[in-house]
MARNUTOR-33542 format. One record per atom (N, C-alpha, C): residue number from 1; residue in one letter; chain; atom name; x, y, z. Coordinates in Angstrom, 2 decimals. Example, Ala and Ser with C-alpha at 12.3 -4.5 7.8 and 13.67 -1.06 7.14 Angstrom:
<sites>
{site 1 A A N {13.19 -5.69 7.80}}
{site 1 A A CA {12.30 -4.50 7.80}}
{site 1 A A C {13.20 -3.30 7.80}}
{site 2 S A N {12.85 -2.25 7.08}}
{site 2 S A CA {13.67 -1.06 7.14}}
{site 2 S A C {12.90 0.03 7.87}}
</sites>
This chain:
<sites>
{site 1 M A N {-8.01 -16.59 -4.71}}
{site 1 M A CA {-9.03 -15.52 -4.80}}
{site 1 M A C {-8.79 -14.62 -3.91}}
{site 2 L A N {-8.82 -13.44 -4.08}}
{site 2 L A CA {-8.86 -12.32 -3.16}}
{site 2 L A C {-10.19 -11.94 -2.53}}
{site 3 D A N {-9.98 -11.61 -1.22}}
{site 3 D A CA {-11.34 -11.40 -0.52}}
{site 3 D A C {-11.39 -9.95 -0.33}}
{site 4 S A N {-10.73 -8.98 -0.84}}
{site 4 S A CA {-10.79 -7.60 -0.75}}
{site 4 S A C {-10.51 -7.03 -2.18}}
{site 5 P A N {-11.28 -5.90 -2.31}}
{site 5 P A CA {-11.14 -5.26 -3.61}}
{site 5 P A C {-9.85 -4.35 -3.56}}
{site 6 R A N {-9.49 -4.05 -4.82}}
{site 6 R A CA {-8.36 -3.01 -4.94}}
{site 6 R A C {-8.61 -1.66 -4.23}}
{site 7 P A N {-7.72 -1.12 -3.46}}
{site 7 P A CA {-7.94 0.18 -2.88}}
{site 7 P A C {-8.61 1.20 -3.79}}
{site 8 A A N {-9.69 1.79 -3.42}}
{site 8 A A CA {-10.37 2.87 -4.11}}
{site 8 A A C {-9.92 4.18 -4.05}}
{site 9 V A N {-9.10 4.34 -2.85}}
{site 9 V A CA {-8.69 5.69 -2.38}}
{site 9 V A C {-7.16 5.71 -2.45}}
{site 10 S A N {-6.50 6.78 -2.76}}
{site 10 S A CA {-5.05 6.73 -2.79}}
{site 10 S A C {-4.55 6.79 -1.28}}
{site 11 F A N {-3.29 6.32 -1.08}}
{site 11 F A CA {-2.81 6.28 0.25}}
{site 11 F A C {-2.77 7.74 0.79}}
{site 12 T A N {-2.38 8.63 0.00}}
{site 12 T A CA {-2.24 10.05 0.45}}
{site 12 T A C {-3.64 10.56 1.01}}
{site 13 D A N {-4.83 10.31 0.20}}
{site 13 D A CA {-5.95 10.76 0.67}}
{site 13 D A C {-6.41 10.10 1.93}}
{site 14 Y A N {-6.16 8.83 2.00}}
{site 14 Y A CA {-6.39 8.06 3.29}}
{site 14 Y A C {-5.73 8.52 4.40}}
{site 15 A A N {-4.32 8.69 4.24}}
{site 15 A A CA {-3.29 9.07 5.21}}
{site 15 A A C {-3.64 10.37 5.98}}
{site 16 Y A N {-3.96 11.37 5.02}}
{site 16 Y A CA {-4.16 12.67 5.51}}
{site 16 Y A C {-5.48 12.84 6.30}}
{site 17 N A N {-6.24 11.87 6.57}}
{site 17 N A CA {-7.32 11.97 7.59}}
{site 17 N A C {-6.78 11.59 9.00}}
{site 18 E A N {-5.45 11.36 9.25}}
{site 18 E A CA {-4.86 11.21 10.42}}
{site 18 E A C {-3.97 12.22 10.82}}
{site 19 T A N {-3.91 12.60 12.11}}
{site 19 T A CA {-3.24 13.77 12.54}}
{site 19 T A C {-1.78 13.74 12.34}}
{site 20 R A N {-1.26 12.49 12.52}}
{site 20 R A CA {0.27 12.20 12.45}}
{site 20 R A C {0.77 12.60 11.06}}
{site 21 Y A N {0.06 12.31 10.02}}
{site 21 Y A CA {0.42 12.70 8.62}}
{site 21 Y A C {0.19 14.02 8.34}}
{site 22 K A N {-0.85 14.64 8.92}}
{site 22 K A CA {-1.17 16.01 8.65}}
{site 22 K A C {0.01 16.91 9.25}}
{site 23 A A N {0.52 16.42 10.43}}
{site 23 A A CA {1.54 17.06 11.15}}
{site 23 A A C {2.95 16.98 10.41}}
{site 24 L A N {3.12 15.82 9.76}}
{site 24 L A CA {4.38 15.65 8.87}}
{site 24 L A C {4.36 16.56 7.81}}
{site 25 A A N {3.14 16.70 7.24}}
{site 25 A A CA {3.02 17.58 5.98}}
{site 25 A A C {3.10 18.99 6.33}}
{site 26 A A N {2.74 19.38 7.46}}
{site 26 A A CA {3.03 20.79 8.03}}
{site 26 A A C {4.40 21.06 8.45}}
{site 27 A A N {4.94 20.12 8.94}}
{site 27 A A CA {6.44 20.38 9.42}}
{site 27 A A C {7.47 20.33 8.34}}
{site 28 N A N {7.27 19.33 7.38}}
{site 28 N A CA {8.16 19.03 6.16}}
{site 28 N A C {7.46 18.78 5.03}}
{site 29 P A N {6.79 19.57 4.27}}
{site 29 P A CA {6.02 19.32 3.12}}
{site 29 P A C {6.75 18.49 2.05}}
{site 30 T A N {8.08 18.88 1.82}}
{site 30 T A CA {8.88 18.16 0.69}}
{site 30 T A C {9.00 16.65 1.17}}
{site 31 E A N {9.43 16.39 2.36}}
{site 31 E A CA {9.69 15.11 2.78}}
{site 31 E A C {8.36 14.38 2.84}}
{site 32 A A N {7.26 14.92 3.30}}
{site 32 A A CA {6.06 14.24 3.44}}
{site 32 A A C {5.51 13.81 1.91}}
{site 33 K A N {5.79 14.85 1.11}}
{site 33 K A CA {5.46 14.34 -0.33}}
{site 33 K A C {6.11 13.22 -0.83}}
{site 34 R A N {7.45 13.17 -0.62}}
{site 34 R A CA {8.18 11.98 -1.02}}
{site 34 R A C {7.90 10.82 -0.39}}
{site 35 L A N {7.68 10.81 1.05}}
{site 35 L A CA {7.17 9.58 1.58}}
{site 35 L A C {5.90 9.07 1.11}}
{site 36 M A N {4.93 10.03 0.87}}
{site 36 M A CA {3.60 9.48 0.47}}
{site 36 M A C {3.70 9.00 -0.84}}
{site 37 G A N {4.65 9.40 -1.76}}
{site 37 G A CA {4.83 8.89 -3.06}}
{site 37 G A C {5.43 7.39 -2.92}}
{site 38 L A N {6.38 7.19 -1.96}}
{site 38 L A CA {6.99 5.90 -1.78}}
{site 38 L A C {5.90 4.81 -1.15}}
{site 39 A A N {5.12 5.43 -0.15}}
{site 39 A A CA {4.15 4.59 0.36}}
{site 39 A A C {3.04 4.08 -0.67}}
{site 40 Q A N {2.72 5.03 -1.53}}
{site 40 Q A CA {1.64 4.62 -2.48}}
{site 40 Q A C {2.20 3.68 -3.48}}
{site 41 E A N {3.64 3.82 -3.82}}
{site 41 E A CA {4.08 2.96 -4.73}}
{site 41 E A C {4.18 1.34 -4.15}}
{site 42 L A N {4.71 1.39 -2.79}}
{site 42 L A CA {4.61 0.09 -2.18}}
{site 42 L A C {3.31 -0.58 -2.05}}
{site 43 M A N {2.38 0.35 -1.73}}
{site 43 M A CA {0.80 -0.21 -1.67}}
{site 43 M A C {0.49 -0.75 -3.01}}
{site 44 T A N {0.70 -0.14 -4.08}}
{site 44 T A CA {0.39 -0.64 -5.36}}
{site 44 T A C {1.18 -1.96 -5.75}}
{site 45 L A N {2.35 -1.91 -5.54}}
{site 45 L A CA {3.12 -3.19 -5.63}}
{site 45 L A C {2.88 -4.36 -4.86}}
{site 46 R A N {2.28 -4.13 -3.58}}
{site 46 R A CA {1.91 -5.13 -2.72}}
{site 46 R A C {0.59 -5.72 -3.24}}
{site 47 Y A N {-0.35 -4.87 -3.52}}
{site 47 Y A CA {-1.67 -5.34 -4.12}}
{site 47 Y A C {-1.46 -6.30 -5.39}}
{site 48 K A N {-0.48 -5.79 -6.36}}
{site 48 K A CA {-0.25 -6.40 -7.46}}
{site 48 K A C {0.31 -7.75 -7.19}}
{site 49 N A N {1.20 -7.90 -6.06}}
{site 49 N A CA {1.49 -9.23 -5.70}}
{site 49 N A C {0.46 -10.08 -5.18}}
{site 50 Y A N {-0.44 -9.58 -4.45}}
{site 50 Y A CA {-1.65 -10.33 -3.84}}
{site 50 Y A C {-2.54 -10.82 -5.13}}
{site 51 E A N {-2.56 -9.93 -6.17}}
{site 51 E A CA {-3.28 -10.39 -7.30}}
{site 51 E A C {-2.67 -11.61 -8.03}}
{site 52 N A N {-1.37 -11.47 -8.12}}
{site 52 N A CA {-0.51 -12.56 -8.92}}
{site 52 N A C {-0.81 -13.76 -7.87}}
{site 53 M A N {-0.50 -13.74 -6.57}}
{site 53 M A CA {-0.67 -14.88 -5.89}}
{site 53 M A C {-2.01 -15.40 -5.84}}
{site 54 A A N {-3.08 -14.73 -6.11}}
{site 54 A A CA {-4.43 -15.23 -6.07}}
{site 54 A A C {-4.65 -16.28 -7.27}}
{site 55 T A N {-3.76 -16.20 -8.26}}
{site 55 T A CA {-3.90 -17.07 -9.48}}
{site 55 T A C {-3.03 -18.40 -9.25}}
{site 56 W A N {-2.24 -18.46 -8.22}}
{site 56 W A CA {-1.43 -19.72 -7.93}}
{site 56 W A C {-2.28 -20.80 -7.42}}
{site 57 K A N {-1.83 -22.08 -7.81}}
{site 57 K A CA {-2.41 -23.23 -7.38}}
{site 57 K A C {-1.79 -23.57 -5.84}}
{site 58 A A N {-2.44 -24.39 -5.09}}
{site 58 A A CA {-1.96 -24.58 -3.84}}
{site 58 A A C {-0.47 -25.36 -3.83}}
{site 59 E A N {-0.27 -25.96 -4.94}}
{site 59 E A CA {1.08 -26.68 -5.01}}
{site 59 E A C {2.34 -25.63 -5.20}}
{site 60 E A N {1.80 -24.45 -5.70}}
{site 60 E A CA {2.86 -23.50 -5.93}}
{site 60 E A C {3.44 -22.82 -4.61}}
{site 61 F A N {2.70 -22.94 -3.57}}
{site 61 F A CA {3.09 -22.27 -2.31}}
{site 61 F A C {4.03 -23.28 -1.72}}
{site 62 A A N {5.21 -22.77 -1.39}}
{site 62 A A CA {6.26 -23.62 -0.73}}
{site 62 A A C {6.04 -23.48 0.87}}
{site 63 P A N {6.13 -24.50 1.55}}
{site 63 P A CA {6.10 -24.28 3.06}}
{site 63 P A C {7.35 -23.61 3.55}}
{site 64 V A N {7.30 -22.82 4.41}}
{site 64 V A CA {8.50 -22.01 4.99}}
{site 64 V A C {8.99 -23.00 6.14}}
{site 65 A A N {10.18 -23.34 6.11}}
{site 65 A A CA {10.92 -24.38 7.10}}
{site 65 A A C {11.58 -23.57 8.21}}
</sites>
């Protein structure tokens, strides 16, 4: 069971509330757009992985040695 909902805001919308991301966009807009796309893709994949893991039974988790 997940204890947090799926993100309601895109990573880009969230990130551009911080000065460091605004500075990146101002200094290099092309690279900022590329990096924001990658970050959004990774965030989406990570949450999908969490959703998948939430369906697993306890026995399916292997201990890390």
